[in-house]
Structure formats: C-alpha cells, structure tokens
VEXKOL-243102 format. One record per residue (C-alpha): residue number from 1; x negated, y, z; chain; residue in one letter. Coordinates in nm, 3 decimals, padded with zeros to 5 digits. Last residue first. Layout:
<nodes>
NODE | resi | east | north | up | chain | resn
NODE | NUM | X | Y | Z | A | a $
...
</nodes>
This chain:
<nodes>
NODE | resi | east | north | up | chain | resn
NODE | 302 | -04.549 | 05.261 | -04.982 | A | h $
NODE | 301 | -04.667 | 04.953 | -05.167 | A | n $
NODE | 300 | -04.546 | 04.732 | -04.881 | A | s $
NODE | 299 | -04.198 | 04.887 | -04.892 | A | h $
NODE | 298 | -04.178 | 04.827 | -05.267 | A | e $
NODE | 297 | -04.284 | 04.465 | -05.217 | A | d $
NODE | 296 | -04.018 | 04.415 | -04.945 | A | h $
NODE | 295 | -03.748 | 04.573 | -05.159 | A | a $
NODE | 294 | -03.846 | 04.344 | -05.445 | A | g $
NODE | 293 | -03.838 | 04.042 | -05.214 | A | q $
NODE | 292 | -03.486 | 04.132 | -05.102 | A | a $
NODE | 291 | -03.370 | 04.182 | -05.460 | A | d $
NODE | 290 | -03.531 | 03.855 | -05.569 | A | d $
NODE | 289 | -03.367 | 03.676 | -05.277 | A | s $
NODE | 288 | -03.029 | 03.825 | -05.370 | A | d $
NODE | 287 | -03.070 | 03.708 | -05.732 | A | h $
NODE | 286 | -03.170 | 03.358 | -05.623 | A | e $
NODE | 285 | -02.871 | 03.342 | -05.390 | A | d $
NODE | 284 | -02.638 | 03.449 | -05.671 | A | e $
NODE | 283 | -02.775 | 03.181 | -05.897 | A | d $
NODE | 282 | -02.746 | 02.919 | -05.620 | A | s $
NODE | 281 | -02.389 | 03.009 | -05.525 | A | h $
NODE | 280 | -02.261 | 02.683 | -05.377 | A | s $
NODE | 279 | -02.493 | 02.714 | -05.079 | A | s $
NODE | 278 | -02.554 | 02.420 | -04.846 | A | g $
NODE | 277 | -02.930 | 02.453 | -04.827 | A | h $
NODE | 276 | -03.082 | 02.763 | -04.984 | A | h $
NODE | 275 | -03.414 | 02.622 | -05.100 | A | h $
NODE | 274 | -03.706 | 02.860 | -05.127 | A | g $
NODE | 273 | -03.782 | 03.200 | -04.982 | A | e $
NODE | 272 | -03.748 | 03.286 | -04.616 | A | p $
NODE | 271 | -03.540 | 03.598 | -04.542 | A | p $
NODE | 270 | -03.668 | 03.947 | -04.632 | A | p $
NODE | 269 | -03.860 | 04.168 | -04.386 | A | l $
NODE | 268 | -03.873 | 04.529 | -04.507 | A | f $
NODE | 267 | -03.532 | 04.582 | -04.666 | A | e $
NODE | 266 | -03.385 | 04.267 | -04.509 | A | l $
NODE | 265 | -03.417 | 04.442 | -04.172 | A | h $
NODE | 264 | -03.086 | 04.612 | -04.242 | A | t $
NODE | 263 | -02.963 | 04.969 | -04.282 | A | g $
NODE | 262 | -02.742 | 05.145 | -04.030 | A | s $
NODE | 261 | -02.778 | 04.999 | -03.685 | A | f $
NODE | 260 | -02.561 | 04.858 | -03.405 | A | t $
NODE | 259 | -02.662 | 04.697 | -03.075 | A | l $
NODE | 258 | -02.482 | 04.462 | -02.833 | A | q $
NODE | 257 | -02.675 | 04.376 | -02.520 | A | g $
NODE | 256 | -03.023 | 04.231 | -02.514 | A | l $
NODE | 255 | -03.197 | 03.924 | -02.378 | A | h $
NODE | 254 | -03.567 | 03.849 | -02.403 | A | g $
NODE | 253 | -03.841 | 03.733 | -02.636 | A | p $
NODE | 252 | -03.972 | 04.016 | -02.864 | A | e $
NODE | 251 | -03.791 | 04.018 | -03.198 | A | l $
NODE | 250 | -03.602 | 04.335 | -03.107 | A | l $
NODE | 249 | -03.930 | 04.525 | -03.072 | A | e $
NODE | 248 | -04.031 | 04.417 | -03.422 | A | n $
NODE | 247 | -03.693 | 04.546 | -03.541 | A | f $
NODE | 246 | -03.761 | 04.888 | -03.390 | A | k $
NODE | 245 | -04.100 | 04.914 | -03.560 | A | e $
NODE | 244 | -03.951 | 04.808 | -03.894 | A | e $
NODE | 243 | -03.683 | 05.073 | -03.866 | A | t $
NODE | 242 | -03.309 | 05.027 | -03.825 | A | l $
NODE | 241 | -03.126 | 05.355 | -03.887 | A | p $
NODE | 240 | -02.920 | 05.497 | -03.599 | A | e $
NODE | 239 | -02.547 | 05.442 | -03.616 | A | a $
NODE | 238 | -02.296 | 05.726 | -03.672 | A | t $
NODE | 237 | -02.190 | 05.754 | -04.036 | A | a $
NODE | 236 | -02.280 | 05.407 | -04.158 | A | k $
NODE | 235 | -02.127 | 05.254 | -03.846 | A | v $
NODE | 234 | -01.803 | 05.450 | -03.894 | A | d $
NODE | 233 | -01.775 | 05.342 | -04.259 | A | a $
NODE | 232 | -01.825 | 04.977 | -04.162 | A | v $
NODE | 231 | -01.563 | 05.004 | -03.886 | A | w $
NODE | 230 | -01.312 | 05.155 | -04.127 | A | e $
NODE | 229 | -01.380 | 04.872 | -04.373 | A | n $
NODE | 228 | -01.316 | 04.615 | -04.099 | A | f $
NODE | 227 | -00.990 | 04.787 | -04.004 | A | e $
NODE | 226 | -00.871 | 04.765 | -04.366 | A | a $
NODE | 225 | -00.988 | 04.402 | -04.387 | A | e $
NODE | 224 | -00.765 | 04.294 | -04.098 | A | p $
NODE | 223 | -00.965 | 04.197 | -03.789 | A | m $
NODE | 222 | -01.182 | 03.911 | -03.660 | A | a $
NODE | 221 | -01.405 | 03.981 | -03.361 | A | e $
NODE | 220 | -01.702 | 03.765 | -03.272 | A | v $
NODE | 219 | -01.919 | 03.807 | -02.961 | A | h $
NODE | 218 | -02.259 | 03.644 | -02.939 | A | f $
NODE | 217 | -02.431 | 03.385 | -02.722 | A | i $
NODE | 216 | -02.791 | 03.296 | -02.636 | A | n $
NODE | 215 | -02.725 | 03.312 | -02.262 | A | e $
NODE | 214 | -02.786 | 02.941 | -02.195 | A | a $
NODE | 213 | -03.081 | 02.931 | -02.438 | A | f $
NODE | 212 | -03.299 | 03.177 | -02.247 | A | g $
NODE | 211 | -03.529 | 02.906 | -02.109 | A | k $
NODE | 210 | -03.606 | 02.756 | -02.447 | A | g $
NODE | 209 | -03.434 | 02.673 | -02.774 | A | s $
NODE | 208 | -03.164 | 02.416 | -02.698 | A | f $
NODE | 207 | -02.930 | 02.395 | -02.998 | A | n $
NODE | 206 | -02.570 | 02.519 | -02.986 | A | a $
NODE | 205 | -02.655 | 02.889 | -03.021 | A | n $
NODE | 204 | -02.333 | 03.070 | -02.953 | A | r $
NODE | 203 | -02.015 | 03.226 | -03.082 | A | g $
NODE | 202 | -01.707 | 03.321 | -02.884 | A | m $
NODE | 201 | -01.393 | 03.453 | -03.046 | A | y $
NODE | 200 | -01.186 | 03.770 | -03.033 | A | e $
NODE | 199 | -00.873 | 03.801 | -03.243 | A | g $
NODE | 198 | -00.718 | 03.828 | -03.587 | A | p $
NODE | 197 | -00.601 | 03.490 | -03.723 | A | v $
NODE | 196 | -00.704 | 03.355 | -04.064 | A | e $
NODE | 195 | -01.081 | 03.351 | -04.015 | A | a $
NODE | 194 | -01.293 | 03.200 | -04.293 | A | a $
NODE | 193 | -01.614 | 02.997 | -04.296 | A | l $
NODE | 192 | -01.889 | 02.881 | -04.532 | A | h $
NODE | 191 | -02.230 | 02.806 | -04.379 | A | l $
NODE | 190 | -02.552 | 02.840 | -04.577 | A | t $
NODE | 189 | -02.898 | 02.730 | -04.469 | A | t $
NODE | 188 | -03.204 | 02.943 | -04.545 | A | v $
NODE | 187 | -03.550 | 02.794 | -04.519 | A | m $
NODE | 186 | -03.881 | 02.818 | -04.330 | A | d $
NODE | 185 | -03.775 | 02.947 | -03.988 | A | s $
NODE | 184 | -03.471 | 02.730 | -03.933 | A | m $
NODE | 183 | -03.102 | 02.795 | -03.855 | A | a $
NODE | 182 | -02.895 | 02.481 | -03.798 | A | y $
NODE | 181 | -02.521 | 02.455 | -03.860 | A | k $
NODE | 180 | -02.232 | 02.431 | -03.619 | A | q $
NODE | 179 | -01.872 | 02.350 | -03.705 | A | g $
NODE | 178 | -01.594 | 02.590 | -03.789 | A | g $
NODE | 177 | -01.384 | 02.894 | -03.698 | A | l $
NODE | 176 | -01.272 | 02.822 | -03.340 | A | q $
NODE | 175 | -01.609 | 02.674 | -03.241 | A | p $
NODE | 174 | -01.825 | 02.963 | -03.372 | A | i $
NODE | 173 | -02.163 | 02.791 | -03.397 | A | w $
NODE | 172 | -02.507 | 02.886 | -03.532 | A | f $
NODE | 171 | -02.770 | 02.632 | -03.424 | A | s $
NODE | 170 | -03.128 | 02.723 | -03.342 | A | t $
NODE | 169 | -03.465 | 02.593 | -03.460 | A | i $
NODE | 168 | -03.749 | 02.773 | -03.289 | A | p $
NODE | 167 | -03.842 | 03.133 | -03.368 | A | g $
NODE | 166 | -03.756 | 03.392 | -03.632 | A | y $
NODE | 165 | -03.464 | 03.179 | -03.748 | A | s $
NODE | 164 | -03.250 | 03.134 | -04.058 | A | y $
NODE | 163 | -02.883 | 03.130 | -04.154 | A | l $
NODE | 162 | -02.696 | 03.259 | -04.454 | A | r $
NODE | 161 | -02.332 | 03.301 | -04.354 | A | f $
NODE | 160 | -02.076 | 03.311 | -04.633 | A | e $
NODE | 159 | -01.732 | 03.430 | -04.528 | A | l $
NODE | 158 | -01.420 | 03.392 | -04.744 | A | a $
NODE | 157 | -01.153 | 03.650 | -04.668 | A | r $
NODE | 156 | -00.822 | 03.620 | -04.487 | A | d $
NODE | 155 | -00.951 | 03.805 | -04.180 | A | t $
NODE | 154 | -01.236 | 04.055 | -04.191 | A | p $
NODE | 153 | -01.547 | 03.997 | -03.978 | A | i $
NODE | 152 | -01.720 | 04.182 | -03.694 | A | y $
NODE | 151 | -02.016 | 04.008 | -03.532 | A | l $
NODE | 150 | -02.190 | 04.077 | -03.204 | A | y $
NODE | 149 | -02.530 | 03.995 | -03.059 | A | n $
NODE | 148 | -02.722 | 04.248 | -03.270 | A | v $
NODE | 147 | -02.563 | 04.435 | -03.558 | A | t $
NODE | 146 | -02.683 | 04.541 | -03.903 | A | e $
NODE | 145 | -02.556 | 04.773 | -04.176 | A | i $
NODE | 144 | -02.610 | 04.803 | -04.551 | A | n $
NODE | 143 | -02.248 | 04.713 | -04.644 | A | e $
NODE | 142 | -02.366 | 04.482 | -04.922 | A | e $
NODE | 141 | -02.655 | 04.348 | -04.712 | A | p $
NODE | 140 | -02.455 | 04.287 | -04.390 | A | y $
NODE | 139 | -02.726 | 04.173 | -04.150 | A | s $
NODE | 138 | -02.637 | 03.998 | -03.824 | A | f $
NODE | 137 | -02.919 | 03.954 | -03.572 | A | h $
NODE | 136 | -02.866 | 03.699 | -03.292 | A | w $
NODE | 135 | -03.050 | 03.694 | -02.958 | A | k $
NODE | 134 | -03.274 | 03.484 | -02.743 | A | w $
NODE | 133 | -03.556 | 03.446 | -02.863 | A | d $
NODE | 132 | -03.480 | 03.515 | -03.230 | A | s $
NODE | 131 | -03.190 | 03.423 | -03.453 | A | s $
NODE | 130 | -03.094 | 03.528 | -03.804 | A | s $
NODE | 129 | -02.743 | 03.557 | -03.943 | A | a $
NODE | 128 | -02.739 | 03.698 | -04.298 | A | y $
NODE | 127 | -02.380 | 03.793 | -04.376 | A | v $
NODE | 126 | -02.220 | 03.764 | -04.721 | A | v $
NODE | 125 | -01.851 | 03.853 | -04.747 | A | l $
NODE | 124 | -01.717 | 03.613 | -05.006 | A | p $
NODE | 123 | -01.585 | 03.707 | -05.352 | A | k $
NODE | 122 | -01.251 | 03.530 | -05.389 | A | q $
NODE | 121 | -01.172 | 03.264 | -05.646 | A | d $
NODE | 120 | -01.248 | 02.972 | -05.411 | A | e $
NODE | 119 | -01.060 | 03.119 | -05.114 | A | y $
NODE | 118 | -00.763 | 02.881 | -05.107 | A | g $
NODE | 117 | -00.964 | 02.595 | -04.959 | A | k $
NODE | 116 | -01.264 | 02.720 | -04.767 | A | p $
NODE | 115 | -01.587 | 02.740 | -04.972 | A | t $
NODE | 114 | -01.761 | 02.404 | -04.948 | A | a $
NODE | 113 | -01.948 | 02.244 | -04.658 | A | e $
NODE | 112 | -01.628 | 02.204 | -04.454 | A | v $
NODE | 111 | -01.458 | 02.001 | -04.729 | A | a $
NODE | 110 | -01.760 | 01.781 | -04.805 | A | y $
NODE | 109 | -01.787 | 01.688 | -04.439 | A | n $
NODE | 108 | -01.411 | 01.628 | -04.418 | A | s $
NODE | 107 | -01.425 | 01.376 | -04.703 | A | k $
NODE | 106 | -01.719 | 01.194 | -04.542 | A | v $
NODE | 105 | -01.549 | 01.180 | -04.201 | A | t $
NODE | 104 | -01.212 | 01.056 | -04.328 | A | v $
NODE | 103 | -01.376 | 00.787 | -04.543 | A | i $
NODE | 102 | -01.598 | 00.673 | -04.255 | A | s $
NODE | 101 | -01.304 | 00.668 | -04.013 | A | l $
NODE | 100 | -01.109 | 00.435 | -04.244 | A | f $
NODE | 99 | -01.406 | 00.208 | -04.317 | A | i $
NODE | 98 | -01.486 | 00.180 | -03.944 | A | i $
NODE | 97 | -01.123 | 00.102 | -03.859 | A | i $
NODE | 96 | -01.099 | -00.162 | -04.134 | A | i $
NODE | 95 | -01.418 | -00.330 | -04.009 | A | v $
NODE | 94 | -01.287 | -00.323 | -03.650 | A | p $
NODE | 93 | -00.959 | -00.488 | -03.771 | A | i $
NODE | 92 | -01.131 | -00.758 | -03.978 | A | g $
NODE | 91 | -01.354 | -00.909 | -03.709 | A | v $
NODE | 90 | -01.099 | -00.961 | -03.430 | A | i $
NODE | 89 | -00.824 | -01.039 | -03.684 | A | i $
NODE | 88 | -01.024 | -01.286 | -03.893 | A | s $
NODE | 87 | -01.136 | -01.467 | -03.579 | A | e $
NODE | 86 | -00.777 | -01.493 | -03.457 | A | v $
NODE | 85 | -00.658 | -01.633 | -03.789 | A | i $
NODE | 84 | -00.949 | -01.876 | -03.820 | A | h $
NODE | 83 | -00.891 | -02.026 | -03.475 | A | n $
NODE | 82 | -01.201 | -02.194 | -03.341 | A | g $
NODE | 81 | -01.164 | -02.551 | -03.213 | A | e $
NODE | 80 | -00.978 | -02.627 | -02.890 | A | i $
NODE | 79 | -01.072 | -02.905 | -02.645 | A | h $
NODE | 78 | -00.792 | -02.950 | -02.395 | A | p $
NODE | 77 | -00.843 | -02.837 | -02.035 | A | p $
NODE | 76 | -00.954 | -03.110 | -01.791 | A | e $
NODE | 75 | -00.750 | -03.184 | -01.481 | A | y $
NODE | 74 | -00.918 | -03.425 | -01.234 | A | d $
NODE | 73 | -00.845 | -03.207 | -00.931 | A | e $
NODE | 72 | -00.478 | -03.177 | -01.019 | A | s $
NODE | 71 | -00.360 | -02.836 | -01.123 | A | q $
NODE | 70 | -00.203 | -02.552 | -00.927 | A | k $
NODE | 69 | -00.222 | -02.240 | -01.137 | A | s $
NODE | 68 | -00.482 | -01.974 | -01.214 | A | a $
NODE | 67 | -00.372 | -01.709 | -01.463 | A | r $
NODE | 66 | -00.369 | -01.794 | -01.832 | A | y $
NODE | 65 | -00.048 | -01.618 | -01.930 | A | k $
NODE | 64 | -00.083 | -01.323 | -01.691 | A | f $
NODE | 63 | -00.452 | -01.252 | -01.753 | A | v $
NODE | 62 | -00.405 | -01.307 | -02.126 | A | v $
NODE | 61 | -00.108 | -01.067 | -02.148 | A | y $
NODE | 60 | -00.277 | -00.800 | -01.937 | A | a $
NODE | 59 | -00.592 | -00.823 | -02.151 | A | m $
NODE | 58 | -00.386 | -00.808 | -02.470 | A | l $
NODE | 57 | -00.216 | -00.488 | -02.349 | A | a $
NODE | 56 | -00.551 | -00.342 | -02.242 | A | f $
NODE | 55 | -00.703 | -00.413 | -02.583 | A | v $
NODE | 54 | -00.402 | -00.275 | -02.774 | A | a $
NODE | 53 | -00.394 | 00.045 | -02.567 | A | i $
NODE | 52 | -00.769 | 00.100 | -02.613 | A | v $
NODE | 51 | -00.755 | 00.038 | -02.989 | A | v $
NODE | 50 | -00.454 | 00.267 | -03.038 | A | i $
NODE | 49 | -00.623 | 00.536 | -02.827 | A | a $
NODE | 48 | -00.941 | 00.509 | -03.036 | A | m $
NODE | 47 | -00.746 | 00.569 | -03.355 | A | t $
NODE | 46 | -00.554 | 00.858 | -03.201 | A | a $
NODE | 45 | -00.877 | 01.021 | -03.075 | A | i $
NODE | 44 | -01.044 | 00.980 | -03.415 | A | s $
NODE | 43 | -00.743 | 01.130 | -03.595 | A | i $
NODE | 42 | -00.739 | 01.418 | -03.344 | A | w $
NODE | 41 | -01.110 | 01.487 | -03.401 | A | i $
NODE | 40 | -01.065 | 01.475 | -03.780 | A | v $
NODE | 39 | -00.775 | 01.722 | -03.754 | A | n $
NODE | 38 | -00.987 | 01.955 | -03.539 | A | a $
NODE | 37 | -01.265 | 01.957 | -03.800 | A | t $
NODE | 36 | -01.024 | 02.038 | -04.083 | A | t $
NODE | 35 | -00.866 | 02.312 | -03.869 | A | e $
NODE | 34 | -01.210 | 02.458 | -03.800 | A | a $
NODE | 33 | -01.276 | 02.487 | -04.171 | A | q $
NODE | 32 | -00.932 | 02.639 | -04.238 | A | p $
NODE | 31 | -00.958 | 02.909 | -03.969 | A | g $
NODE | 30 | -00.829 | 02.985 | -03.621 | A | k $
NODE | 29 | -00.869 | 02.638 | -03.472 | A | p $
NODE | 28 | -00.766 | 02.555 | -03.112 | A | d $
NODE | 27 | -00.898 | 02.198 | -03.082 | A | l $
NODE | 26 | -01.262 | 02.312 | -03.108 | A | v $
NODE | 25 | -01.187 | 02.577 | -02.846 | A | m $
NODE | 24 | -01.063 | 02.322 | -02.594 | A | l $
NODE | 23 | -00.729 | 02.435 | -02.456 | A | p $
NODE | 22 | -00.746 | 02.624 | -02.126 | A | e $
NODE | 21 | -00.734 | 02.409 | -01.815 | A | c $
NODE | 20 | -00.471 | 02.455 | -01.545 | A | g $
NODE | 19 | -00.259 | 02.156 | -01.647 | A | a $
NODE | 18 | -00.572 | 01.941 | -01.658 | A | l $
NODE | 17 | -00.644 | 02.004 | -01.291 | A | l $
NODE | 16 | -00.287 | 01.932 | -01.180 | A | a $
NODE | 15 | -00.269 | 01.614 | -01.389 | A | i $
NODE | 14 | -00.601 | 01.492 | -01.247 | A | m $
NODE | 13 | -00.482 | 01.555 | -00.892 | A | t $
NODE | 12 | -00.153 | 01.371 | -00.956 | A | l $
NODE | 11 | -00.344 | 01.066 | -01.089 | A | i $
NODE | 10 | -00.581 | 01.064 | -00.790 | A | a $
NODE | 9 | -00.288 | 01.089 | -00.548 | A | a $
NODE | 8 | -00.115 | 00.794 | -00.716 | A | l $
NODE | 7 | -00.431 | 00.582 | -00.690 | A | f $
NODE | 6 | -00.469 | 00.663 | -00.322 | A | t $
NODE | 5 | -00.099 | 00.588 | -00.261 | A | w $
NODE | 4 | -00.131 | 00.245 | -00.422 | A | k $
NODE | 3 | -00.456 | 00.169 | -00.243 | A | m $
NODE | 2 | -00.283 | 00.233 | 00.091 | A | r $
NODE | 1 | 00.000 | 00.000 | 00.000 | A | m $
</nodes>
C-alpha cells in the first residue's frame, strides 16, 4: 500500500512540474525549416512510443500467461523448435522502422538544406554571421551595416546566412527557426532559414568553444519588412562607422553587449575564400567573394 501511494505521489509531482514548463523551443517552430525539423522529431517520438507500448504490453502478457504455477516435481516443459513467424516479426519490424526513419530523415535533411519551400523565387537577405571568442558579428553586405550579438530579420523573406569563425569551430543555432550549422575558420557554410512569425527569439553557439561558451548567445528579432527597412535606414543615419582598428578590438576574447555599426568588416577583412558549403547560389557566392576580395585589395593599396 505504501509503495502504491509513493508511486502515485511521484506521478503527480512529475505532472505538476511538466505543467509549469514552457514548450521546448525546437517543438515551437516559427519558420518552415524549424517546422520540418519539429515534424521529424514528433514522428520519431511517435514511432518510439509505439515500440515501447508494444514491448511493455507483450511483456505484461508473457509474464501473466507464463507465470509460475504448481507443477509436479518431475514436470519437464515440452521441447519447442524456433517459430518462423515470430522470428520474422521480431527481425522484420525493426528493419521496417529503421528504413522508415531513414527515409524521413534523409528527405528532411535535403529540405532544410535548401531554400525554404515557397521562397524559391525570392531574392534572399544575405547575412554573414561570423563568430569570435565569445560573440557573434552579423554583416549585412547589401544594407552596408553590421551588428554584434543581435540580429534583426524581416519576416516572410528567405534568409541566407553565410557562416564562418575567427576562432574555434562554433555552431550557429536559432532553435525556433531551424537546425544548427557549424562555422569554421577556413571555409564558409551556408544556412537557409525564414521567419514567418514576428517576435523575439534566442540564438546561440551550440558547440563548446572555451570558457565563455555558456554566454555565447545572441538576440534575434523578426519583424515585418517595412519595419526592418526603417531600422536599416536608422542605423545608416545614426550608427558609428566600423573601422579596422575597432573590429580588431572586437575580436579580442571576451563578452560584449549589443553593438551597431554602419559599414561592415567585409570591406577590409573578407570571409574565407574557397568552398561555400551548403549554398545553392554558387555563382552568386563567387561574385560576392570577388567583390569582397576586391574591396580588401583596394583597402590594402590605400
């Protein structure tokens, strides 16, 4: 009786704790890429739940059916050969589950790597997201502005993040908009996202990169495109220009608040050359890299 009440109390405590929890960010998507990821997670959870329920139901049935009973001391159980039907089931079902989850996973991987569905004919907003110890630098080359540790984006528009690092490998992740992707020092990786709901989101480095890793986070705000354009115009009119000396200071290890600049560091310190992993706009990338390198060469000549 005592065990019964202890078990009931534990169940009620778990229910109370879970009722007060906010929904997991990865299961609260605000964009098409994140929705694809959340759907795969739910499919995996449902598949595993079916397996667990079936196993426990069979266990209860076997324990009840073949429980100990009063038999004579000389009782010997009958000799039973293997059952082909049972063996086919216990081998075939796991194989089918693995094939099913593999197909779902591969299809979703291709989906989240590409431009979000419905945005294929739209020109994306390109943002270079570079990390340093322990901060994030967001360069808007077309708008000619740059921010540190915060990111403003328009809703209902394709976003193309080009990621690289000025230090160890980091991982760019906005859970409610999509999955994480690595930023490295010797190449540019491309992440395609879109935000369909205005709001404030959390972004972070999801890869351990030293003692300041825990606070290597950034603020994301999605807004209608008209408001985004107003913000861009305001930054151009009021923000201080980003100089090479100032950017070198920003690269020093440490934590900073949110900063805003007119101009970008791409003018004097272009991103790594070479392969742009994950990009579906190779010609465009090559053109942008040539422009960035040309600006760098011109700056060096001066």
